[in-house]
VEXBA-312731 format. One record per residue (C-alpha): y, x, z; residue in three letters. Coordinates in steps of 0.25 Angstrom, whole numbers, plus 5000, padded with zeros to 4 digits. Example, Ala and Ser with C-alpha at 12.3 -4.5 7.8 and 13.67 -1.06 7.14 Angstrom:
2
R     Y     X     Z  rest
R  4982  5049  5031   ala
R  4996  5055  5029   ser
***
This chain:
630
R     Y     X     Z  rest
R  5133  5096  4867   met
R  5118  5097  4866   lys
R  5119  5112  4870   phe
R  5128  5108  4882   phe
R  5118  5098  4887   arg
R  5106  5108  4887   tyr
R  5115  5118  4894   phe
R  5119  5108  4904   phe
R  5104  5104  4907   val
R  5100  5119  4908   leu
R  5112  5121  4918   phe
R  5106  5110  4926   leu
R  5092  5115  4926   leu
R  5097  5129  4930   ile
R  5104  5122  4942   gly
R  5092  5115  4946   leu
R  5084  5128  4946   phe
R  5095  5135  4954   ala
R  5098  5125  4965   phe
R  5086  5115  4966   ala
R  5073  5119  4971   lys
R  5065  5106  4966   pro
R  5062  5107  4951   ser
R  5055  5101  4939   tyr
R  5045  5090  4944   ala
R  5034  5090  4933   arg
R  5024  5082  4942   asp
R  5026  5067  4944   ser
R  5027  5063  4958   phe
R  5026  5049  4965   phe
R  5037  5047  4975   phe
R  5031  5036  4983   arg
R  5041  5036  4994   asp
R  5056  5041  4992   tyr
R  5058  5042  5007   gly
R  5051  5056  5005   tyr
R  5062  5064  4998   lys
R  5065  5079  5000   ala
R  5076  5089  4995   gln
R  5074  5103  4994   phe
R  5082  5112  5003   val
R  5078  5126  5004   ser
R  5067  5136  5002   gln
R  5065  5148  5011   ser
R  5061  5158  5000   val
R  5068  5157  4987   asp
R  5061  5157  4974   asp
R  5055  5164  4968   pro
R  5046  5167  4980   ile
R  5040  5180  4980   glu
R  5026  5181  4986   ile
R  5015  5191  4985   glu
R  5001  5187  4979   ala
R  4993  5182  4990   gly
R  5004  5182  5000   glu
R  5009  5169  5008   thr
R  5024  5166  5009   lys
R  5031  5155  5017   thr
R  5042  5147  5010   val
R  5049  5136  5017   glu
R  5055  5125  5009   ile
R  5065  5115  5015   ser
R  5067  5100  5011   phe
R  5076  5090  5016   lys
R  5070  5076  5018   asn
R  5080  5067  5010   val
R  5071  5055  5011   gly
R  5069  5044  5021   thr
R  5055  5048  5026   lys
R  5053  5059  5037   thr
R  5043  5070  5034   trp
R  5034  5074  5045   ser
R  5023  5085  5045   ser
R  5014  5076  5054   thr
R  5015  5063  5046   ala
R  5005  5059  5036   ser
R  5016  5059  5025   arg
R  5020  5074  5028   phe
R  5028  5081  5018   val
R  5022  5093  5011   ser
R  5022  5099  4996   ala
R  5011  5098  4986   tyr
R  5010  5108  4974   ala
R  5013  5101  4961   val
R  5014  5104  4946   glu
R  5004  5097  4946   ser
R  5003  5089  4958   lys
R  4994  5094  4970   tyr
R  4992  5107  4963   arg
R  4985  5119  4971   asn
R  4996  5129  4973   ser
R  4995  5143  4971   asp
R  5003  5146  4983   phe
R  4996  5137  4993   ala
R  4998  5144  5007   gly
R  4992  5143  5021   pro
R  5000  5132  5026   asn
R  4998  5123  5014   trp
R  4990  5110  5016   leu
R  4982  5113  5003   ser
R  4983  5121  4991   thr
R  4991  5109  4985   lys
R  5000  5105  4997   gln
R  5009  5113  5006   thr
R  5012  5112  5021   ala
R  5019  5101  5026   lys
R  5034  5100  5029   ile
R  5034  5103  5043   ser
R  5040  5094  5055   gly
R  5047  5081  5054   val
R  5058  5080  5043   val
R  5066  5068  5044   ala
R  5075  5063  5032   pro
R  5087  5072  5031   gly
R  5080  5084  5038   gln
R  5074  5096  5031   thr
R  5060  5100  5031   gly
R  5052  5113  5028   thr
R  5040  5115  5019   leu
R  5034  5128  5023   thr
R  5025  5134  5011   leu
R  5016  5146  5014   glu
R  5014  5151  5000   leu
R  5002  5160  4996   thr
R  5004  5167  4983   ala
R  4992  5168  4973   pro
R  4987  5181  4968   lys
R  4993  5180  4954   lys
R  5007  5186  4953   ile
R  5018  5179  4946   gly
R  5028  5168  4947   thr
R  5024  5154  4951   tyr
R  5031  5141  4953   lys
R  5025  5131  4963   glu
R  5029  5117  4963   trp
R  5028  5107  4975   phe
R  5032  5093  4979   his
R  5034  5087  4993   leu
R  5025  5075  4996   ala
R  5023  5066  5008   ala
R  5009  5067  5010   glu
R  5000  5056  5004   asn
R  5012  5048  5001   tyr
R  5024  5052  4992   ser
R  5030  5064  4985   trp
R  5043  5068  4991   val
R  5055  5066  4982   lys
R  5062  5079  4980   gly
R  5051  5087  4985   gly
R  5047  5094  4972   tyr
R  5049  5109  4973   phe
R  5044  5123  4968   tyr
R  5043  5137  4972   leu
R  5044  5150  4963   arg
R  5035  5161  4968   leu
R  5033  5175  4963   asn
R  5019  5180  4967   val
R  5020  5196  4967   val
R  5009  5206  4969   pro
R  5005  5208  4983   ala
R  5009  5221  4990   thr
R  4995  5223  4994   ala
R  4984  5229  4985   thr
R  4978  5216  4981   glu
R  4978  5213  4966   glu
R  4984  5201  4961   val
R  4983  5194  4948   glu
R  4994  5199  4938   pro
R  5000  5186  4933   ser
R  5003  5171  4935   his
R  5002  5161  4925   ile
R  5010  5148  4922   asp
R  5023  5152  4929   thr
R  5036  5157  4922   glu
R  5043  5170  4927   pro
R  5052  5169  4938   ala
R  5064  5175  4930   asp
R  5062  5164  4919   ser
R  5071  5154  4925   glu
R  5080  5152  4913   gln
R  5067  5151  4904   lys
R  5062  5140  4913   glu
R  5075  5132  4912   leu
R  5075  5133  4897   glu
R  5061  5127  4897   glu
R  5065  5116  4907   val
R  5076  5113  4898   lys
R  5067  5110  4886   thr
R  5057  5102  4895   trp
R  5064  5089  4895   tyr
R  5071  5081  4884   gln
R  5073  5067  4880   ala
R  5079  5058  4869   lys
R  5084  5044  4870   val
R  5078  5035  4859   tyr
R  5083  5022  4864   phe
R  5095  5019  4874   lys
R  5102  5007  4879   pro
R  5116  5002  4875   lys
R  5127  5012  4878   ala
R  5135  5002  4885   thr
R  5131  4990  4894   val
R  5139  4979  4900   tyr
R  5135  4972  4913   ala
R  5140  4966  4926   lys
R  5139  4974  4939   gly
R  5124  4975  4944   gly
R  5119  4969  4931   glu
R  5105  4974  4927   lys
R  5104  4981  4913   ile
R  5091  4984  4906   ser
R  5089  4996  4897   ser
R  5080  5006  4891   ala
R  5079  5020  4885   val
R  5069  5026  4876   ile
R  5067  5041  4879   tyr
R  5059  5052  4871   gly
R  5054  5065  4878   asn
R  5059  5075  4868   thr
R  5057  5087  4877   gly
R  5045  5097  4878   asp
R  5038  5091  4890   val
R  5034  5078  4896   ala
R  5042  5071  4906   trp
R  5032  5070  4918   glu
R  5039  5059  4925   gly
R  5054  5055  4923   his
R  5065  5046  4928   ser
R  5076  5038  4922   leu
R  5089  5040  4929   arg
R  5103  5034  4928   ala
R  5116  5040  4932   ser
R  5125  5033  4943   ala
R  5138  5025  4939   pro
R  5151  5031  4943   thr
R  5155  5024  4956   ala
R  5168  5016  4956   leu
R  5179  5019  4967   ala
R  5175  5011  4979   gly
R  5162  5006  4973   ser
R  5148  5006  4979   thr
R  5138  5016  4973   leu
R  5136  5011  4959   leu
R  5122  5012  4952   thr
R  5115  5008  4939   tyr
R  5102  5007  4947   ala
R  5094  4994  4946   asp
R  5084  4991  4957   ser
R  5072  4995  4947   ser
R  5077  5009  4948   trp
R  5071  5020  4957   lys
R  5084  5023  4963   asp
R  5099  5023  4960   arg
R  5097  5034  4949   ser
R  5082  5034  4945   ile
R  5079  5022  4935   ile
R  5065  5024  4935   asn
R  5055  5036  4937   gln
R  5041  5038  4931   val
R  5030  5048  4932   ser
R  5024  5046  4918   thr
R  5025  5058  4908   ser
R  5033  5057  4895   val
R  5028  5067  4885   ala
R  5036  5074  4875   gly
R  5039  5066  4863   gly
R  5036  5053  4869   ser
R  5046  5041  4872   asn
R  5048  5033  4884   ile
R  5056  5020  4886   arg
R  5064  5018  4899   lys
R  5068  5004  4903   glu
R  5077  5002  4914   phe
R  5087  4993  4921   ser
R  5101  4997  4927   phe
R  5112  4989  4934   arg
R  5126  4989  4930   ala
R  5135  4995  4942   pro
R  5140  4985  4951   gln
R  5155  4988  4948   lys
R  5163  4984  4935   lys
R  5166  4996  4927   gly
R  5160  5006  4916   ser
R  5149  5016  4919   tyr
R  5141  5026  4912   asp
R  5126  5026  4915   met
R  5116  5038  4911   thr
R  5101  5036  4911   val
R  5092  5048  4909   tyr
R  5078  5054  4911   leu
R  5074  5064  4922   glu
R  5061  5071  4923   thr
R  5056  5083  4932   ala
R  5070  5082  4939   gly
R  5078  5084  4926   glu
R  5086  5075  4917   ser
R  5080  5075  4903   ile
R  5090  5079  4893   pro
R  5092  5069  4882   gly
R  5088  5057  4891   ser
R  5102  5052  4895   glu
R  5107  5038  4891   val
R  5121  5034  4894   his
R  5125  5019  4896   ile
R  5139  5014  4898   his
R  5138  5002  4908   val
R  5150  4993  4908   asn
R  5150  4984  4921   val
R  5158  4972  4918   thr
R  5159  4966  4932   ala
R  5155  4969  4946   asp
R  5142  4966  4951   ala
R  5141  4952  4959   pro
R  5144  4953  4974   asp
R  5129  4951  4977   his
R  5124  4962  4968   tyr
R  5117  4974  4975   gln
R  5115  4987  4968   ala
R  5100  4991  4970   pro
R  5097  4998  4983   gln
R  5087  5010  4982   phe
R  5079  5014  4994   ser
R  5070  5025  4994   gln
R  5060  5017  5001   ser
R  5062  5004  4992   ser
R  5052  5006  4981   thr
R  5039  5001  4975   val
R  5027  5010  4977   ile
R  5019  5012  4964   pro
R  5004  5009  4966   pro
R  4999  5023  4966   ala
R  4991  5020  4978   thr
R  4987  5008  4986   tyr
R  4987  5006  5001   arg
R  4976  4996  5000   met
R  4963  4998  4994   asp
R  4962  4984  4989   glu
R  4970  4970  4989   glu
R  4969  4965  5003   pro
R  4964  4951  5007   met
R  4973  4941  5015   ile
R  4969  4929  5024   arg
R  4977  4917  5024   val
R  4977  4905  5033   gly
R  4978  4894  5023   val
R  4974  4881  5031   trp
R  4974  4878  5046   lys
R  4963  4868  5045   val
R  4966  4854  5050   asp
R  4954  4847  5045   glu
R  4939  4848  5050   asn
R  4934  4855  5037   tyr
R  4938  4864  5025   val
R  4933  4861  5011   leu
R  4931  4874  5003   phe
R  4928  4876  4988   gln
R  4929  4887  4978   ser
R  4928  4885  4963   thr
R  4929  4900  4960   asp
R  4918  4907  4967   asp
R  4907  4906  4976   ser
R  4911  4909  4991   tyr
R  4903  4917  5002   ile
R  4902  4909  5015   ile
R  4904  4918  5027   tyr
R  4903  4914  5042   asp
R  4913  4924  5047   gly
R  4908  4937  5040   thr
R  4893  4932  5038   thr
R  4889  4927  5024   lys
R  4883  4913  5025   lys
R  4882  4909  5010   gly
R  4889  4907  4997   val
R  4897  4894  4993   leu
R  4895  4892  4978   pro
R  4908  4891  4969   lys
R  4913  4876  4969   gly
R  4905  4872  4981   thr
R  4913  4865  4992   lys
R  4911  4869  5006   ala
R  4915  4861  5019   thr
R  4919  4870  5031   leu
R  4920  4863  5044   ser
R  4921  4867  5058   tyr
R  4916  4863  5072   lys
R  4920  4870  5085   gly
R  4922  4884  5080   tyr
R  4912  4885  5069   thr
R  4912  4882  5054   phe
R  4903  4875  5045   lys
R  4902  4876  5030   leu
R  4895  4865  5021   val
R  4892  4864  5006   thr
R  4882  4856  4999   pro
R  4872  4867  5000   asp
R  4876  4875  5012   leu
R  4879  4873  5027   val
R  4884  4884  5036   ile
R  4887  4881  5050   glu
R  4892  4888  5063   asp
R  4901  4898  5056   met
R  4912  4906  5064   arg
R  4921  4905  5052   tyr
R  4919  4903  5037   val
R  4923  4912  5026   arg
R  4922  4909  5011   leu
R  4924  4921  5002   met
R  4923  4922  4987   pro
R  4910  4928  4983   glu
R  4914  4934  4970   his
R  4929  4932  4967   asn
R  4939  4936  4978   val
R  4950  4927  4970   his
R  4941  4915  4970   ala
R  4948  4901  4973   val
R  4944  4891  4983   phe
R  4950  4878  4988   ser
R  4951  4871  5002   val
R  4949  4857  4997   leu
R  4953  4850  5010   asn
R  4966  4857  5012   tyr
R  4979  4851  5006   glu
R  4991  4861  5005   arg
R  5003  4856  4998   lys
R  5016  4863  4996   val
R  5027  4853  4991   ser
R  5035  4863  4984   trp
R  5023  4869  4977   lys
R  5019  4856  4970   gly
R  5007  4847  4971   pro
R  4997  4858  4974   tyr
R  4987  4859  4985   asn
R  4986  4873  4989   phe
R  4972  4874  4994   asn
R  4966  4884  4985   thr
R  4964  4899  4988   tyr
R  4959  4912  4982   arg
R  4949  4920  4990   gly
R  4941  4916  5003   gly
R  4942  4906  5014   met
R  4939  4907  5029   glu
R  4939  4896  5039   leu
R  4940  4900  5053   arg
R  4946  4897  5067   tyr
R  4958  4904  5072   thr
R  4956  4914  5083   glu
R  4960  4904  5094   asp
R  4951  4893  5088   lys
R  4963  4884  5087   glu
R  4964  4882  5071   ala
R  4955  4884  5059   ile
R  4961  4891  5046   tyr
R  4957  4891  5032   val
R  4959  4906  5028   ile
R  4960  4911  5014   asn
R  4956  4925  5012   glu
R  4961  4931  4999   leu
R  4967  4943  4992   leu
R  4981  4946  4994   val
R  4985  4944  4980   glu
R  4978  4931  4979   asp
R  4985  4927  4992   tyr
R  4999  4931  4986   met
R  4997  4922  4974   lys
R  4995  4910  4984   gly
R  5008  4912  4991   val
R  5017  4901  4987   gly
R  5031  4904  4992   glu
R  5039  4906  4978   asn
R  5042  4898  4966   ser
R  5033  4902  4954   asp
R  5046  4902  4945   gly
R  5053  4912  4953   ser
R  5058  4925  4947   asn
R  5046  4934  4945   lys
R  5052  4947  4952   glu
R  5055  4938  4964   tyr
R  5040  4933  4964   leu
R  5035  4947  4963   gln
R  5044  4951  4975   ala
R  5039  4939  4983   gln
R  5024  4943  4980   thr
R  5027  4957  4986   val
R  5034  4951  4998   ala
R  5023  4941  5000   gln
R  5012  4950  4999   arg
R  5018  4960  5008   thr
R  5021  4949  5018   tyr
R  5007  4944  5018   ala
R  5000  4957  5019   tyr
R  5009  4961  5030   tyr
R  5006  4949  5038   ile
R  4991  4951  5035   lys
R  4990  4966  5039   ala
R  5000  4968  5050   phe
R  5005  4955  5057   ser
R  4992  4950  5063   gly
R  4999  4936  5062   lys
R  4987  4928  5060   his
R  4976  4936  5066   asp
R  4972  4925  5075   ser
R  4970  4916  5064   arg
R  4962  4926  5055   tyr
R  4971  4926  5043   phe
R  4982  4935  5038   asp
R  4993  4925  5034   val
R  4995  4910  5034   val
R  4997  4902  5022   ala
R  5010  4895  5025   his
R  5024  4901  5027   thr
R  5021  4906  5040   gly
R  5017  4918  5031   asp
R  5017  4914  5017   gln
R  5015  4901  5009   leu
R  5001  4904  5004   tyr
R  4996  4893  4994   leu
R  4984  4899  4988   gly
R  4978  4898  4974   tyr
R  4986  4886  4970   glu
R  4999  4893  4972   asn
R  4994  4905  4963   glu
R  4990  4895  4952   arg
R  5004  4888  4952   ile
R  5012  4901  4954   met
R  5008  4910  4942   pro
R  5021  4918  4942   asn
R  5020  4921  4957   phe
R  5005  4925  4955   ser
R  5010  4934  4944   ser
R  5020  4940  4953   ala
R  5009  4943  4963   val
R  5000  4950  4953   asn
R  5012  4959  4948   lys
R  5015  4963  4963   thr
R  5000  4965  4967   arg
R  4998  4973  4979   gly
R  5013  4976  4981   phe
R  5018  4975  4996   met
R  5031  4980  5003   val
R  5031  4992  5012   thr
R  5042  4998  5021   tyr
R  5040  5012  5027   asp
R  5026  5012  5021   asp
R  5021  4999  5028   asp
R  5019  4985  5022   ile
R  5029  4976  5029   val
R  5032  4962  5031   ile
R  5040  4955  5019   thr
R  5046  4942  5023   pro
R  5053  4933  5013   tyr
R  5060  4919  5014   phe
R  5068  4909  5005   ala
R  5082  4913  5006   arg
R  5094  4918  5014   thr
R  5109  4916  5017   asp
R  5112  4929  5010   gly
R  5104  4939  5017   arg
R  5090  4942  5022   thr
R  5087  4944  5037   arg
R  5081  4956  5044   ser
R  5068  4955  5052   trp
R  5076  4955  5066   val
R  5087  4946  5061   glu
R  5076  4936  5058   ala
R  5071  4937  5072   gly
R  5058  4943  5068   trp
R  5058  4955  5077   gly
R  5067  4965  5084   arg
R  5065  4977  5075   glu
R  5070  4976  5061   glu
R  5061  4978  5049   lys
R  5069  4987  5040   pro
R  5064  4981  5027   trp
R  5068  4967  5032   leu
R  5083  4969  5033   val
R  5094  4959  5029   ser
R  5097  4960  5014   val
R  5107  4952  5006   lys
R  5102  4940  4998   ala
R  5114  4937  4990   glu
R  5108  4927  4981   tyr
R  5104  4918  4993   asp
R  5119  4919  4998   ala
R  5125  4916  4984   ser
R  5118  4903  4984   arg
R  5123  4899  4998   gly
R  5109  4900  5004   arg
R  5105  4898  5018   ser
R  5094  4906  5025   leu
R  5080  4900  5022   leu
R  5069  4907  5029   gly
R  5068  4919  5039   his
R  5077  4928  5030   gly
R  5069  4941  5031   val
R  5065  4948  5018   gly
R  5066  4942  5004   met
R  5074  4930  5002   ser
R  5066  4923  4991   gln
R  5078  4916  4985   val
R  5087  4928  4985   asp
R  5076  4937  4979   ala
R  5074  4927  4967   val
R  5089  4928  4964   met
R  5089  4943  4965   arg
R  5077  4944  4956   ala
R  5084  4935  4946   glu
R  5098  4939  4947   glu
R  5097  4954  4949   glu
R  5083  4956  4941   lys
R  5077  4962  4953   leu
R  5062  4966  4953   thr
R  5052  4962  4963   trp
R  5052  4976  4969   glu
R  5067  4976  4970   glu
R  5067  4962  4977   leu
R  5057  4967  4987   ile
R  5065  4980  4991   thr
R  5077  4972  4992   tyr
R  5073  4962  5002   tyr
R  5063  4972  5010   tyr
R  5072  4984  5012   thr
R  5067  4998  5010   gly
R  5053  4993  5006   thr
R  5043  4999  4997   val
R  5034  4990  4988   ile
R  5020  4996  4987   glu
R  5007  4992  4980   lys
R  4996  4991  4991   met
R  4984  4988  4982   tyr
R  4980  4987  4967   lys
***
């Protein structure tokens, strides 16, 4: 049986060489956007390509756009190929139409999804004769590698017909007629051994989440330079929908997880994962295995018999995988630093404001002009007459100020209080929410009709002051809420212009978000922890930060943007989705109905064990979660 297994693997490898142009991927590539995806179609000159030393030859390679994004040679994210093995290598065959010695010409024209594009390579041979193997990978410029865009060319450099002398040999490539030898070498590259595996049989109800683990050892000749853990699909029952073992933590319906780290020969790895019992009652056989460089690793197969004892509940939905619904790892950041936000916390209804900080001294500004320093712990009375302001302390009087800014001198997170402002929220308990981090500004609105106390602070400090949840709620739900709330606040600040005439970004009540400041942070430690864990993450759609509304509960489904009466044009991430947990409790709609239902999200996190990422991409359809700053 062992001999047969190796013979079968060898047969598969021969088939790959014979029929598939893309080959073994030894580099690790970060696919930021799976909307960029290609499939090799044809090559105008078959391998091995014969080319005289110093000669230039043109080869056209066709790829089908099997992703969701259009390729355009005039766009900033045009598609070309880079020489790889290692990445961004100077190619020996860079020709006249290349963009650099590392980068080929662009795929020409506009190639919509489903269409075929042509990569025209002008190849100039080096002077050393011999056989070469040149590896390339398609990329969307400055954005993402193109999935399926890995390919190679075999080139025979022969002596030039002219009298020019050429160097006699080439190093570091194998002879063109050694295909069988290469296959034998490939066969011995990868080998695994299972040192720990899960139970051979599991029993579960349809849709139930099952946790498992496997320990593998690399017993082959070389390291696994990146690998994925994959699973087979269940056999579909007659008349059933497509069944799957996939959990929403998986990368897609067959890839459990994928990593770029190297696993050296002789070392072990532990793979922890979850899977779902298929929805329909019955018996199923699941196979889990490792894959590296496009090849399954011999010896990595683990077989699990899954006995589903009952159909999944009617409200259960198998995970849905969209190529654009993912979390972007923080490899790069759009923002150089954490942004500030300005909050209108109090429309002043008295004739003065009493300010005090016990954390830090505060710099006093008249507009942008520095006027002095308020010592830590010193109270300051800010009053106004006509359209000017006056600041008075025991040791200082500043008059005729256009507007007053008080900013921390040393610590941007410093805490201050507005002592004559009383703000109570009955369901929050007996607290007065009049304490804030950061700075304070007192100024008239543009029309001079009102005066506001404005709190200027860092976004993450603002987030901890948002008091729209119970601190005892499910932790994954709380993290999902922080991402939705952060995105909403930043969108209103950066893109709406909603409060420009009042000189702040968001208002501190539910017209935007219920912002209660430092006291909320103090009484909600779990929510503050959730903010820390999701620091910088925001929701995007089609590469833009988008608005992410949320509300209390539904009558069984959320509403779309247009259905709620908010506009005439739909926002594709804000479409109606089922909210079965609201419906199962006979709920009525409470709130506008657009985006995330808070009650339904809590139950979905508890009953289905969904992560915060899964909750976000469920209620905000087709979105990407991206970390915007460190």
